[in-house]
N, C-alpha and C positions, 0 to 999 in steps of 0.2 A: 591467435587471440592475444591481445595485450590488455593488461589491467590499466585502467585510467589512473593517471597521476593526479590525485585529488588535491595535491598541494600546489599544482601548477594552474595557470590560467588556461581558459579554452580559447586558443588563438592560433590560427594558421598552421594546424598540425597536418593538414592535407592541402594540396593544391586544387584550385577550382578545376572541375572537369574530371576528377578522379572519383571512383566509386567509394562511398563511405558506408561502413557498417558499424552499428553500435548496438549494445544490448545492456539491459539492467534487470536485476532480480526483483521479484515481488517479495512480500513479507507476511509473516504471521504476527499479529499484534497480541501480545501476551497479557498486557494490563495497561490501563491508563488512557485508552483511546477516547476520543471526542474532547477531552480536556485540552488537546493540542490545538483547538480552534480558537483564534483570537476573537474576543478578549476573555474567554472563559477561564483560562489558566491564571489570569491576573487576580481572580477572586478566590483562588485556592492555593495559598502559599505552599511551596514544596511540590507543586504539580510536576509530574513526569510521565512519560510513557515508556514501556519496555517492549521491544520487538526483536524479531530475528529474520534476517534476509533468507530467502529460500530459492532453490534452483529453478523454479518455474519462472522463466525470463520473458521479457518483452524485447522485441527487436525492431530496429529501424534501418532501412537501406535507402540511401540517396544516390541516384544515378543521373548523369548528365543527359540532357536532351539537345537536339539540334536547333531548337527554337527557344523563345523566352517564356513559354507557357509553363504551368505547374500542373502535374498530374499526381493525385493522391490516391493510393490504393490500400484498402484494408483487407488483408487476406482472411481475417477472422470473420468479417461480416459480408465480404464479397462486394462491398460498396466502393464506388470510385467517385472522385470529384475532379473536375478539370477546369482550369481557368486560364484565360489568355494572359492575365497579369495578377500578381499576388494581391493587389488592392481589391480585386473582385471577390476575394475570399472572406473579407471582413463580415459580410452579412450572410454567408452561406450557412445553412442549418445542417446540411449533410456533413458527416464527419466533423462535427463542430470544433472539437479540440484541435484536431490536426490542421483544419483550415485556419484557425486563429494563430496557431504556431507558425505556419508558413507566412501568414500575413505579418506577424510580429517581426520575424527574421528577414522579411522582404525577399523571400525565396523566389527564384525565377530560373528558368532553363533547367528544370530538374523533375525527376519522378521520385516521389517518396512512397515507399512500400513498408507497411507495418504488419506485425503479427505479435501474438502473445500466447504463451503456453497456459495461461490461467483462463478458466471459463469466464464468460462474460458475467459481470455482476457477482463475482465470487467473494468480494470483501477482503481480498488479499492484496489490494493496491495495484492491480494490473494497470489501471489507467495512469497512476502516478509513475510506475516503472516505465511505461511507454512514453509518457510525457518527458521524463528525464532523458531517455534514449534519443528521442526526437530532438529535444533541445540541444543536446550535445552534437548530434549530427548536423543540424542546421547552423549551429554556431560555427562549426568547422567550415562548413560550406561557404558561409558569408565572411569567414576570416575576421570575426569580430571578437574583441577581447572581453572575456567574462571570467571573473573569479568564480570558483565553485559555489560559494554562498549566494552570489548574485544570480547564477544560473538556476539555483533552486528557488530563489525568490521569483524569477520570471516564470518558472514552471508552475508554482503555486498560484500566482496571480492570473495567468492565462487560463488555468483550469477553473478558477473561480468565475472568470468571464464566460467560460464554456457552459458550466452547469448552473450559473446565475445564483449561486448561494456561496457562503464562505467555505473555504477549505482549511484543513489542518496542516500542520507543519511536519508531522512525524514521518509520513509515507515516502517523502522524497529522499530522506537520509539513508534508509537501507538500500534504496535503489542506487544511490551514488557510492556508498561506502561498503555495503555488505556487512556480514557479521552479526553478532548479538550486541545490542546496545541499549542504553537508556537515553532518552532525549529529555533533558531538564529544561523546564519552562519557567522563566521568571521575568521580572520587569525589565532587567537590563539586557538579556540576551537569551537566545536559544542555544543550548549546548548539547552536542552529541558526545556521550561518554561510552567508549567501548567497554563491554563487560567480559571478564576473563571466565569463560564458560567452556566446559568440555563439550564441544559440539556433537561428538559421536554419542556421548551419554545422553544428551538432550534428545537427539534424534531417535534413540532407542525407545523413548517414552512417549513420542508424539505420533498421533494419527490425524491426518488432514482429510476431510470428507466434504465433498460438494453436495449440498442438499437438493440441488436441482431447481431451487427457487432463486432466481436472480433478485438482487435488491438494489435500491437507489440510496446510497449512503448520503448523498447531498441532501435529499429530502428528509430522511430520518434525522440526521444531525441538525438540520435547520429547525425542525419542529421542536426538538429538545432544547436547542440553544435559545429559541424564542421564549420558551417557558422559563428557562433560567433567568434570562434578562428581564422578564416580567415579574420576577420575584417569587417564583414558585418554590416554596421552602422544601417540599418533598424532593424536587429535582436537585436543589442545592445540596441537601443532605446525602443524596445518592452519590453525587460527585465528590463530596468529602470522603465517603467511604471508598470510592474508586481510586482516589488519590492515595489513600492509606494502603490500599491493596497493592497498588503499583510499587510502593516502597517495600512492602513485604515480599513481593515477587522478585524485585531486584536483589534484596538481601538473600533470599533463598537460592537464587540462581548462582550468586557469587560464592556461596558456601557449599554448593552442591547438595543442598538440603532438598532432595527430590520430593519427599512427602510435603515439605513446605511449599514447593512449587505447585503441587497438585491442589493443596488447600487454597492457595492464592488464586489459582485459575477458577476454582469453583466459586470463591467469594466474589471474584470479578463479575462472573456471569450472574450470580444472584443479585448483585446491585445493578448491573446493566439492564437486566430485563425489567427492573422496576421503574426505569426512566420513562417508558411510554408503552402503551398497550401493544403497539406493532413491532416491538423489538424481537419478541418471540412469536412463534406460530405453533399450532397443534403439531405440525410435522416436525418442527425443530424440537419441541418438547418430547416427542416420542423418540427421536434419535438420541437426545441427551439421556433419557431414561434407559434406553438400550445400552448405551456406552457404560452407564453407571452399573447396571446389572452385570456387565461383562468384566468389571473390575477397574474402570476408570476412576481416578481420584478427582478429576475435574474435567468439565467440558464447557466450551463457550463458543458463541458465534464470533467469527472474525468480522471486524469492521463494525458498522453501525447496527447490524441486526436486520431482522425482517426477511432473511434468506441468506443466500451465499454459502460460505463454507463454515463448517464446525472444526475446531481443533480440540482434540481429546488427549488427555495426559494420564498415563498409568504406568504401572510397573512393566519392565521389559517382558516378563513372562506372561503378561496379559495383553500385550499389543496385538498379537494375531487374533485373539478372541474379540477384541474391540473392533478391529478392521472387519472381521467377518460379520459381526452383528450389525454394524452400520451399513454394510453392503446389502445384507438381507433386508434391512429396513428401507431400502431404496436410495441410500447414499452412494455417491461415486467416490471411491477412494483415489486420492491424488498422491502419487509417489513423489518424493522430494528429498533433498538433503539440505542441511544448513549451508548457505552460500557465503563463503568468506570473501569472495570478490564482488565488488559492486559494479559500477559502470565499466564496461569493457568496449574495446574497438577491434574490428577485424573478425 
C-alpha cells in the first residue's frame, strides 16, 4: 500500500491495462457540519468544520476488460450495471454515483468494483470516501491531469448530480488527506488546516455506534438549507451557535482539553437537533440518554441526522461502559482508529 502524494497531480501513475486499487477513509464529524454547504457558510463569518478521518475505508478496483464495455459492481449492495459505452451511463439510475463517475471520466474497457467498510447510510461520509477513491482510480486509468483540489471539486459536483441536491465540501478532505483537521470556510477559499492532536488519546475517549437506521443526508441538509435561505431566523441562530461550537471544539482539541471536547460535542448536538424535527428520533434520543447515564460527556449523530451513526465521547475509564450500554440498546459498535493516511493506492 502506498500513500497518495497529495501535492502531486493525478496523472499517468499507471499504464492502461494494469489493475488499479485505491482506498480512502471515512470520517467522524465532530462539529460544524452542514455549514460546509455553499452558500450557507458565506452567511456565518468564521465558519469551519472539525473532523477526524477513521480507518473504516472505501475501496475501488479497476481492472481491464477485453472489450470496450463498462461493468460496475458494488460488493456492498450486490448491484451491477453494464453498458456497451460510457455514454450510456449518463441516464442510468442504478448505482447512480458510480455510473456518473464512469461517464465523466469516459471510462471504457474496464470493470469497476467497489466496497465500503461503513454501513450504508451511516453518516460517516462513506459515499464521499468511495467517490474520492473511484475518482482517483478512474483519473489514473484515463491518464488525465488533475490537481488534488480539482479532483475534489469533480467528486463534489458529480455527487451533487447523483443525489440531485447540494453537497458540502468537508467530507472529501479527510478522504484525501486523513488525520484530524479543521476545514475553514470563507469567501476567498476553502482551507484544510491539520490539527495537532494526540490521536491515541482521542481514540481512547470515542465510541462509534451504528443506530441501525440509515439516513439520507442530502434530503435532511437540503430541507434545512431551504429554511435558512428562506430567512428562518431560528435556523440561522442555530447555525450561529454551531459555528461557535466548532471554534470551541477546535480550541479544546488543540489544547488537549478533553472535558472541553466533551462539552463542545454535547453543545453541537443540542443545537443540531433544533434545526429540524427529523434530525433526532426516539431511538436516537434513547441511545444518547443511555450513553449519558454511562458517563459520556457528549454524544451526537454523525452527519445530518435522522439515523446513521452516533459518536459518543467520555473519559477512558467509562468507554467500555458506554460501548456496552449502546450495544444493549440495539446499537452496533463500530471499531476504528484515527486514520493518519488519506487516499492510498495498492
